C-alpha positions, 0 to 999 in steps of 0.5 A: 536518535532525533525525531526526524531520523525516527520518522525517516526510518519509519517511512523507509520501513513502510515503503519496504513493506509497500514494495513487498505487498505490491510485488505479491499483489502483482504476482498472485492477486492481480492474475487471480482477479483477472481470471475472475472479473468480467472483461471490462474490469480485466484491464491491468491498469484498473486492477493496478490502480485499485491495488495502489489506492488500497495500499495507499489508504492502508499506509496512511491509516497506519501512519496516522494511527502510529503518529497519533494526535499532537494535542495529547 
């Protein structure tokens, strides 16, 4: 299996898990946060943006950790 195909498969798997996490977040976490947080933070777009930022940071961190440095 070529290296490029391995990267595509890995990114597809990460995307799948990102979709699952996004669905769980929108179903359970965001409604719970909306009931806890004050009204100005209760806007769905703010919570969705925060969840997206956290998810992106997690995925990029995983990708950077798995791929490692090219100077080995």
